[in-house]
TIBAFI-203076 format. One record per residue (C-alpha): residue number from 1; chain; x, y, z. Coordinates in nm, 3 decimals, always signed. Each point is the difference from the previous one (the first is absolute). Example, Ala and Ser with C-alpha at 12.3 -4.5 7.8 and 13.67 -1.06 7.14 Angstrom:
% TIBAFI-203076
 pos unit      c1      c2      c3
   1    A  +1.230  -0.450  +0.780
   2    A  +0.137  +0.344  -0.066
END
This chain:
% TIBAFI-203076
 pos unit      c1      c2      c3
   1    A  -3.888  +0.322 +16.650
   2    A  -0.296  +0.077  -0.227
   3    A  +0.224  +0.255  -0.178
   4    A  +0.264  -0.262  -0.076
   5    A  -0.248  -0.247  -0.148
   6    A  -0.149  +0.271  -0.219
   7    A  +0.344  +0.098  -0.135
   8    A  +0.078  -0.362  -0.088
   9    A  -0.324  -0.037  -0.190
  10    A  +0.073  +0.319  -0.197
  11    A  +0.348  -0.119  -0.105
  12    A  -0.141  -0.334  -0.113
  13    A  -0.260  +0.172  -0.217
  14    A  +0.267  +0.220  -0.161
  15    A  +0.222  -0.301  -0.085
  16    A  -0.286  -0.194  -0.157
  17    A  -0.104  +0.297  -0.213
  18    A  +0.364  +0.044  -0.128
  19    A  +0.029  -0.362  -0.113
  20    A  -0.331  +0.023  -0.180
  21    A  +0.121  +0.310  -0.188
  22    A  +0.324  -0.172  -0.111
  23    A  -0.183  -0.308  -0.120
  24    A  -0.246  +0.206  -0.199
  25    A  +0.278  +0.198  -0.173
  26    A  +0.182  -0.322  -0.096
  27    A  -0.314  -0.148  -0.151
  28    A  -0.061  +0.313  -0.204
  29    A  +0.361  +0.001  -0.133
  30    A  -0.012  -0.362  -0.121
  31    A  -0.347  +0.052  -0.141
  32    A  +0.120  +0.302  -0.195
  33    A  +0.292  -0.199  -0.149
  34    A  -0.230  -0.278  -0.104
  35    A  -0.236  +0.248  -0.159
  36    A  +0.288  +0.159  -0.188
  37    A  +0.118  -0.335  -0.137
  38    A  -0.352  -0.094  -0.098
  39    A  -0.048  +0.334  -0.171
  40    A  +0.328  -0.029  -0.193
  41    A  -0.081  -0.355  -0.102
  42    A  -0.333  +0.106  -0.133
  43    A  +0.165  +0.272  -0.208
  44    A  +0.283  -0.214  -0.163
  45    A  -0.119  -0.348  -0.081
  46    A  +0.316  -0.199  -0.118
  47    A  -0.032  -0.377  -0.031
  48    A  +0.253  -0.192  +0.204
  49    A  +0.294  -0.158  -0.191
  50    A  +0.118  -0.326  +0.147
  51    A  +0.343  +0.042  -0.154
  52    A  +0.055  +0.314  +0.209
  53    A  -0.154  -0.125  +0.321
  54    A  +0.248  -0.034  +0.282
  55    A  -0.209  -0.252  +0.182
  56    A  +0.019  -0.251  -0.289
  57    A  +0.311  -0.221  -0.002
  58    A  +0.176  -0.103  -0.321
  59    A  -0.050  -0.369  +0.070
  60    A  -0.370  +0.051  +0.054
  61    A  -0.036  +0.223  -0.307
  62    A  +0.182  -0.235  -0.244
  63    A  -0.126  -0.311  +0.178
  64    A  +0.347  -0.148  +0.015
  65    A  -0.092  -0.243  +0.277
  66    A  -0.303  -0.130  -0.189
  67    A  +0.201  -0.149  -0.291
  68    A  +0.289  -0.235  -0.053
  69    A  +0.263  +0.204  -0.180
  70    A  +0.243  -0.286  -0.026
  71    A  -0.182  -0.095  -0.322
  72    A  -0.004  +0.210  -0.314
  73    A  -0.316  +0.187  -0.107
  74    A  -0.256  -0.216  -0.179
  75    A  +0.176  -0.314  +0.115
  76    A  -0.095  -0.298  -0.215
  77    A  -0.117  +0.224  -0.284
  78    A  +0.183  +0.147  -0.298
  79    A  +0.344  +0.160  +0.029
  80    A  -0.002  +0.341  +0.162
  81    A  +0.150  +0.270  -0.224
  82    A  +0.268  +0.214  +0.160
  83    A  +0.117  +0.308  -0.189
  84    A  +0.352  +0.129  +0.048
  85    A  +0.171  +0.328  -0.079
  86    A  +0.351  +0.117  +0.087
  87    A  +0.160  +0.339  +0.045
  88    A  +0.381  -0.013  -0.008
  89    A  +0.152  +0.251  +0.239
  90    A  +0.368  -0.074  -0.053
  91    A  +0.220  -0.234  -0.199
  92    A  +0.361  -0.014  +0.108
  93    A  +0.293  -0.213  +0.112
  94    A  +0.028  -0.181  -0.332
  95    A  +0.288  -0.244  +0.039
  96    A  +0.132  -0.160  -0.317
  97    A  +0.231  -0.229  +0.194
  98    A  -0.270  -0.148  +0.225
  99    A  -0.267  +0.044  -0.271
 100    A  -0.259  +0.155  +0.231
 101    A  -0.167  +0.334  +0.064
 102    A  -0.201  +0.176  +0.270
 103    A  -0.347  +0.138  -0.057
 104    A  -0.229  +0.195  +0.233
 105    A  -0.363  -0.002  -0.108
 106    A  -0.360  +0.043  +0.105
 107    A  -0.186  -0.326  -0.054
 108    A  -0.380  +0.025  -0.007
 109    A  -0.261  -0.278  -0.013
 110    A  -0.368  +0.030  -0.085
 111    A  -0.264  -0.264  +0.071
 112    A  -0.350  -0.036  +0.138
 113    A  -0.091  -0.173  +0.324
 114    A  -0.370  +0.018  +0.081
 115    A  +0.070  -0.105  +0.354
 116    A  +0.147  +0.349  +0.062
 117    A  -0.300  +0.192  -0.135
 118    A  -0.174  +0.241  +0.236
 119    A  -0.283  +0.251  -0.006
 120    A  +0.080  +0.366  -0.053
 121    A  -0.245  +0.272  -0.097
 122    A  +0.282  +0.217  -0.143
 123    A  +0.166  -0.286  -0.198
 124    A  +0.339  +0.093  +0.137
 125    A  +0.287  -0.240  +0.040
 126    A  +0.190  -0.071  +0.316
 127    A  +0.379  -0.001  +0.020
 128    A  +0.199  -0.214  +0.242
 129    A  +0.364  -0.072  +0.070
 130    A  +0.183  -0.331  +0.012
 131    A  -0.157  -0.120  +0.325
 132    A  -0.322  -0.103  -0.172
 133    A  +0.183  -0.189  -0.275
 134    A  +0.085  -0.278  +0.242
 135    A  -0.372  -0.064  +0.066
 136    A  -0.130  -0.025  -0.359
 137    A  +0.089  -0.188  -0.318
 138    A  +0.258  +0.157  -0.235
 139    A  +0.163  -0.147  -0.315
 140    A  +0.327  -0.184  +0.064
 141    A  +0.197  +0.169  -0.275
 142    A  +0.382  -0.018  +0.004
 143    A  +0.296  +0.101  -0.219
 144    A  +0.138  -0.286  -0.205
 145    A  +0.382  -0.043  +0.006
 146    A  +0.031  +0.257  +0.274
 147    A  +0.301  -0.028  +0.229
 148    A  -0.153  +0.213  +0.272
 149    A  -0.313  +0.213  +0.023
 150    A  -0.146  +0.201  +0.285
 151    A  -0.268  +0.257  +0.076
 152    A  +0.117  +0.340  +0.117
 153    A  -0.081  +0.056  +0.366
 154    A  +0.091  +0.366  +0.061
 155    A  -0.165  +0.117  +0.210
 156    A  -0.252  -0.286  -0.012
 157    A  -0.065  -0.271  -0.255
 158    A  -0.070  +0.171  -0.332
 159    A  -0.328  -0.182  -0.061
 160    A  -0.331  +0.150  -0.097
 161    A  -0.336  -0.181  -0.013
 162    A  -0.304  +0.175  -0.144
 163    A  -0.342  -0.168  +0.016
 164    A  -0.301  +0.120  -0.197
 165    A  -0.364  -0.056  +0.106
 166    A  -0.063  -0.252  -0.280
 167    A  +0.292  -0.217  +0.110
 168    A  +0.269  +0.118  -0.243
 169    A  +0.343  +0.009  +0.162
 170    A  +0.315  +0.195  -0.085
 171    A  +0.312  -0.142  +0.159
 172    A  +0.317  +0.206  -0.047
 173    A  +0.349  -0.045  +0.140
 174    A  +0.341  +0.158  -0.050
 175    A  +0.254  -0.271  -0.062
 176    A  +0.368  -0.028  -0.079
 177    A  +0.119  -0.300  -0.200
 178    A  +0.351  -0.123  -0.066
 179    A  -0.057  -0.185  -0.323
 180    A  +0.240  -0.230  -0.182
 181    A  -0.193  -0.061  -0.323
 182    A  +0.248  +0.205  -0.202
 183    A  +0.002  -0.207  -0.318
 184    A  -0.310  +0.178  -0.133
 185    A  +0.008  +0.278  +0.262
 186    A  -0.353  -0.062  +0.117
 187    A  -0.202  -0.005  +0.319
 188    A  -0.275  -0.258  +0.026
 189    A  -0.268  -0.080  +0.255
 190    A  -0.179  -0.325  +0.069
 191    A  -0.239  -0.143  +0.254
 192    A  +0.165  -0.255  +0.222
 193    A  -0.283  -0.226  +0.117
 194    A  -0.291  +0.066  -0.237
 195    A  +0.009  -0.142  -0.351
 196    A  -0.181  +0.149  -0.299
 197    A  -0.314  -0.191  +0.109
 198    A  -0.021  +0.205  +0.322
 199    A  +0.174  +0.328  -0.079
 200    A  +0.027  +0.185  -0.331
 201    A  +0.264  +0.274  -0.004
 202    A  -0.022  +0.262  -0.275
 203    A  +0.125  +0.349  -0.074
 204    A  -0.278  +0.236  +0.094
 205    A  +0.055  +0.247  -0.288
 206    A  +0.237  -0.178  -0.237
 207    A  +0.326  +0.189  -0.064
 208    A  -0.144  +0.297  +0.187
 209    A  +0.008  -0.212  +0.314
 210    A  +0.373  +0.072  +0.019
 211    A  +0.113  +0.354  +0.073
 212    A  +0.341  +0.137  +0.088
 213    A  +0.128  +0.313  +0.161
 214    A  +0.137  +0.249  -0.252
 215    A  +0.288  +0.077  +0.233
 216    A  +0.145  -0.350  -0.027
 217    A  +0.352  +0.022  -0.146
 218    A  +0.277  -0.257  -0.015
 219    A  +0.371  +0.073  -0.021
 220    A  +0.085  -0.259  -0.266
 221    A  -0.334  -0.071  -0.165
 222    A  -0.287  +0.183  -0.164
 223    A  -0.354  -0.138  +0.035
 224    A  -0.136  -0.010  -0.354
 225    A  -0.333  -0.171  +0.052
 226    A  -0.190  -0.240  +0.226
 227    A  -0.300  -0.221  -0.052
 228    A  -0.203  -0.265  +0.179
 229    A  -0.075  -0.359  -0.096
 230    A  -0.175  -0.296  +0.159
 231    A  +0.019  -0.372  -0.055
 232    A  -0.060  -0.332  +0.169
 233    A  +0.275  -0.188  +0.178
 234    A  -0.019  -0.374  +0.060
 235    A  +0.140  -0.182  +0.301
 236    A  -0.009  -0.374  -0.021
 237    A  -0.096  -0.055  +0.365
 238    A  -0.267  +0.266  +0.046
 239    A  -0.138  +0.109  -0.339
 240    A  -0.041  +0.321  -0.203
 241    A  +0.047  +0.348  +0.143
 242    A  -0.055  +0.349  -0.135
 243    A  +0.316  +0.205  -0.029
 244    A  +0.031  +0.373  -0.071
 245    A  +0.315  +0.154  -0.154
 246    A  +0.147  +0.350  +0.000
 247    A  +0.257  +0.035  -0.280
 248    A  +0.245  +0.289  -0.015
 249    A  +0.211  +0.082  -0.307
 250    A  +0.324  +0.173  +0.096
 251    A  +0.265  +0.159  -0.219
 252    A  +0.353  +0.038  +0.124
 253    A  +0.167  +0.341  +0.014
 254    A  +0.288  -0.063  -0.241
 255    A  +0.198  +0.314  +0.082
 256    A  +0.122  -0.141  +0.333
 257    A  +0.134  -0.316  -0.165
 258    A  +0.155  +0.201  -0.283
 259    A  +0.213  +0.186  +0.252
 260    A  +0.079  -0.296  +0.223
 261    A  +0.041  -0.286  -0.249
 262    A  -0.010  +0.074  -0.372
 263    A  +0.213  +0.314  -0.011
 264    A  +0.293  -0.145  +0.207
 265    A  -0.005  -0.320  -0.205
 266    A  +0.017  +0.197  -0.326
 267    A  +0.292  +0.207  +0.131
 268    A  +0.194  -0.313  +0.092
 269    A  -0.045  -0.141  -0.350
 270    A  +0.118  +0.326  -0.156
 271    A  +0.295  +0.010  +0.239
 272    A  +0.111  -0.345  -0.117
 273    A  +0.032  +0.138  -0.355
 274    A  +0.275  +0.240  +0.111
 275    A  +0.251  -0.288  -0.008
 276    A  -0.034  -0.014  -0.381
 277    A  +0.177  +0.337  -0.020
 278    A  +0.284  -0.097  +0.237
 279    A  +0.327  -0.133  -0.139
 280    A  +0.010  -0.377  -0.010
 281    A  +0.340  -0.001  +0.172
 282    A  -0.153  +0.172  +0.310
 283    A  -0.098  -0.328  +0.162
 284    A  -0.063  +0.126  +0.359
 285    A  -0.227  +0.281  -0.117
 286    A  -0.222  -0.211  -0.224
 287    A  -0.020  -0.297  +0.237
 288    A  -0.085  +0.209  +0.305
 289    A  -0.266  +0.192  -0.195
 290    A  -0.162  -0.319  -0.123
 291    A  -0.005  -0.168  +0.343
 292    A  -0.138  +0.315  +0.165
 293    A  -0.293  +0.021  -0.240
 294    A  -0.077  -0.372  +0.040
 295    A  -0.002  +0.021  +0.380
 296    A  -0.215  +0.314  -0.006
 297    A  -0.258  -0.169  -0.221
 298    A  -0.004  -0.298  +0.236
 299    A  -0.066  +0.235  +0.292
 300    A  -0.288  +0.168  -0.183
 301    A  -0.161  -0.334  -0.084
 302    A  +0.034  -0.120  +0.359
 303    A  -0.156  +0.318  +0.140
 304    A  -0.296  -0.016  -0.237
 305    A  -0.067  -0.367  +0.074
 306    A  +0.005  +0.071  +0.372
 307    A  -0.299  +0.233  -0.038
 308    A  -0.192  -0.234  -0.232
 309    A  -0.199  -0.317  +0.077
 310    A  +0.176  -0.330  -0.051
 311    A  -0.202  -0.128  -0.292
 312    A  +0.083  -0.257  -0.265
 313    A  -0.103  +0.204  -0.303
 314    A  +0.214  +0.265  -0.171
 315    A  -0.082  +0.362  +0.073
 316    A  +0.046  +0.294  -0.238
 317    A  +0.273  +0.154  +0.214
 318    A  +0.187  -0.332  -0.001
 319    A  +0.016  +0.004  -0.379
 320    A  +0.150  +0.347  -0.010
 321    A  +0.253  -0.058  +0.277
 322    A  +0.124  -0.334  -0.129
 323    A  +0.036  +0.122  -0.359
 324    A  +0.198  +0.297  +0.133
 325    A  +0.215  -0.240  +0.201
 326    A  +0.069  -0.205  -0.315
 327    A  +0.116  +0.314  -0.185
 328    A  +0.239  +0.088  +0.283
 329    A  +0.133  -0.354  +0.014
 330    A  +0.053  -0.013  -0.376
 331    A  +0.209  +0.318  +0.017
 332    A  +0.233  -0.181  +0.241
 333    A  +0.019  -0.301  -0.232
 334    A  +0.075  +0.233  -0.291
 335    A  +0.313  +0.126  +0.168
 336    A  +0.099  -0.356  +0.092
 337    A  -0.016  -0.090  -0.370
 338    A  +0.194  +0.313  -0.099
 339    A  +0.270  -0.068  +0.258
 340    A  +0.034  -0.365  -0.106
 341    A  +0.030  +0.081  -0.369
 342    A  +0.250  +0.276  +0.076
 343    A  +0.212  -0.245  +0.195
 344    A  -0.009  -0.254  -0.283
 345    A  +0.092  +0.265  -0.255
 346    A  +0.289  +0.132  +0.209
 347    A  +0.132  -0.354  +0.048
 348    A  -0.011  -0.067  -0.374
 349    A  +0.182  +0.322  -0.081
 350    A  +0.264  -0.076  +0.262
 351    A  +0.067  -0.341  -0.156
 352    A  +0.033  +0.157  -0.343
 353    A  +0.252  +0.250  +0.129
 354    A  +0.200  -0.271  +0.171
 355    A  +0.001  -0.210  -0.316
 356    A  +0.111  +0.294  -0.207
 357    A  +0.271  +0.084  +0.254
 358    A  +0.131  -0.358  +0.005
 359    A  +0.048  +0.003  -0.376
 360    A  +0.266  +0.215  -0.156
 361    A  +0.134  +0.079  -0.351
 362    A  +0.235  -0.272  -0.144
 363    A  +0.266  +0.242  -0.109
 364    A  +0.004  +0.369  -0.054
 365    A  +0.371  +0.050  -0.014
 366    A  +0.013  +0.051  -0.374
 367    A  -0.289  +0.248  +0.005
 368    A  +0.099  +0.352  +0.043
 369    A  -0.156  +0.211  +0.268
 370    A  -0.156  +0.222  -0.264
 371    A  -0.182  -0.295  -0.166
 372    A  -0.136  -0.128  +0.331
 373    A  -0.158  +0.333  +0.084
 374    A  -0.146  +0.016  -0.348
 375    A  -0.169  -0.336  +0.057
 376    A  -0.157  +0.124  +0.326
 377    A  -0.133  +0.311  -0.161
 378    A  -0.369  +0.094  +0.029
 379    A  -0.102  -0.268  -0.254
 380    A  +0.011  -0.278  +0.267
 381    A  -0.087  +0.000  +0.365
 382    A  +0.238  -0.094  +0.273
 383    A  -0.190  -0.324  +0.068
 384    A  +0.032  -0.102  -0.364
 385    A  +0.367  +0.069  -0.009
 386    A  +0.063  -0.196  +0.320
 387    A  -0.200  -0.300  -0.118
 388    A  +0.216  -0.255  -0.169
 389    A  -0.264  -0.256  -0.079
 390    A  +0.062  -0.165  -0.331
 391    A  +0.348  +0.133  -0.030
 392    A  +0.251  -0.263  -0.128
 393    A  +0.346  +0.033  +0.123
 394    A  +0.260  -0.014  -0.279
 395    A  +0.372  -0.023  +0.047
 396    A  +0.199  +0.298  -0.109
 397    A  +0.306  -0.081  -0.201
 398    A  +0.289  +0.237  +0.030
 399    A  +0.139  +0.066  -0.345
 400    A  +0.274  +0.217  -0.119
 401    A  -0.123  +0.323  -0.137
 402    A  +0.100  -0.047  -0.358
 403    A  -0.216  +0.280  -0.116
 404    A  -0.095  +0.315  +0.175
 405    A  -0.376  -0.046  -0.016
 406    A  -0.009  -0.363  +0.130
 407    A  -0.056  +0.072  +0.368
 408    A  -0.278  +0.251  -0.050
 409    A  -0.195  -0.246  -0.218
 410    A  +0.024  -0.273  +0.273
 411    A  -0.119  +0.241  +0.263
 412    A  -0.293  +0.112  -0.214
 413    A  -0.107  -0.362  -0.052
 414    A  -0.005  -0.071  +0.370
 415    A  -0.208  +0.305  +0.080
 416    A  -0.266  -0.095  -0.252
 417    A  -0.023  -0.359  +0.133
 418    A  -0.053  +0.117  +0.357
 419    A  -0.265  +0.254  -0.096
 420    A  -0.214  -0.253  -0.185
 421    A  +0.009  -0.242  +0.292
 422    A  -0.112  +0.269  +0.249
 423    A  -0.286  +0.115  -0.224
 424    A  -0.153  -0.353  -0.020
 425    A  +0.008  -0.041  +0.378
 426    A  -0.181  +0.335  +0.050
 427    A  -0.286  -0.101  -0.234
 428    A  -0.063  -0.321  +0.192
 429    A  -0.005  +0.185  +0.331
 430    A  -0.253  +0.261  -0.120
 431    A  -0.238  -0.270  -0.123
 432    A  -0.001  -0.180  +0.337
 433    A  -0.063  +0.325  +0.190
 434    A  -0.287  +0.101  -0.227
 435    A  -0.193  -0.320  +0.087
 436    A  +0.009  +0.076  +0.376
 437    A  -0.012  +0.379  -0.017
 438    A  -0.324  +0.039  +0.200
 439    A  +0.085  -0.256  +0.266
 440    A  +0.355  +0.116  +0.056
 441    A  -0.081  +0.369  -0.019
 442    A  -0.115  +0.065  +0.356
 443    A  -0.074  +0.361  -0.077
 444    A  -0.268  -0.115  -0.246
 445    A  -0.176  -0.208  +0.272
 446    A  -0.027  +0.301  +0.230
 447    A  -0.110  +0.214  -0.293
 448    A  -0.286  -0.233  -0.090
 449    A  -0.100  -0.036  +0.369
 450    A  -0.042  +0.375  +0.028
 451    A  -0.283  -0.022  -0.253
 452    A  -0.151  -0.345  +0.064
 453    A  -0.045  +0.025  +0.378
 454    A  -0.180  +0.338  +0.014
 455    A  -0.212  -0.081  -0.306
 456    A  -0.116  -0.332  +0.144
 457    A  -0.083  +0.151  +0.339
 458    A  -0.200  +0.283  -0.155
 459    A  -0.193  -0.250  -0.211
 460    A  -0.078  -0.203  +0.313
 461    A  -0.129  +0.307  +0.184
 462    A  -0.230  +0.090  -0.288
 463    A  -0.158  -0.346  +0.007
 464    A  -0.019  -0.013  +0.380
 465    A  -0.170  +0.334  +0.058
 466    A  -0.239  -0.051  -0.292
 467    A  -0.120  -0.325  +0.158
 468    A  -0.018  +0.096  +0.370
 469    A  -0.113  +0.362  -0.024
END
């Protein structure tokens, strides 16, 4: 029994001594760590920066809860200046029919809000995302005449807020605007609620406030220049507002429209001139050619107007197309005039032939066949010999041939009388035809049209391209 009690006491002493050794080793380890940290702190003395402290919350650092950000900075005082600059990323989807365009841009605002100032020994700014924007005051700028605008949200809202220690704020967002102010091709911004007494918008660096990407290219237009302007806009119910403008000057690529519009229209006009070289008696050929060119010009005009805005003023392309259409239409009218005059002339000649056929010689029995052929010799034409106008019929008295030369003298007298009458009728006919030689000569109308139509169209093209180029 005394041996058992002694063994129990020995085991208890060994357990107590083991716990004491573990506790002492733990104390030495933590003490060594503390000494190491103290030694390293004494070597590198870096002042704490509150902007990099993890224990400091953003709300506590910017004192968001201590101020009422529903009111603008310096409320009740002078207007707060807000600078604006824009960087255009893309300009596309220009629709001439709807008179709108799409623009993607970076819109940046600069102002000072002393309520957001904080202390920083390094004078470094702090950058935040869009979650802080909902807790502070930002300018209520919007796009005037915009159909639809939105902020890109891939992968989050493309909003950046940068706050400087002295309270200056940079607010940047990436926006896409579907604008309809196509009359001057401009993009303008305006504050919605704050008039010029509360908010003063201005371009931060003048024309340098607007920058574009050099890779911007349009299929139908060339960006020549851009500039910025600002002015005041008055609304009768609310007052005066500051408005900022971005003006783009575009120049159309003419080569596309030369191939699609001007060149086909010119070919149709030239094709209508082919009818001037076709025989006037070929009615189906000339009529079908004229109608085809007229319908083709109508199709070209309809196609061009379908891709153009429905405006009340006359465009340059309208002048060219409609003048070309008039030239094609006049070529059809030219053949209508030629065909009508040809018909009138043929009818007149037919009547003259019938009149000449209905009349006959009073008596040619006493004229020998040899004398009749002598009268129709090359001295007189067949029409003159057949015309009996002015001829007076005389009775022929049959007498006895007392002398041998009596009959030949009578025959010679009759031949001379008939020849004089035919010659006077031919002179009257030539005088009447000379007065209407140009009108009745259909070949002359086509001949003059071959020169007048091309010359007039070339003269029109010289004036047109000198004015609009």
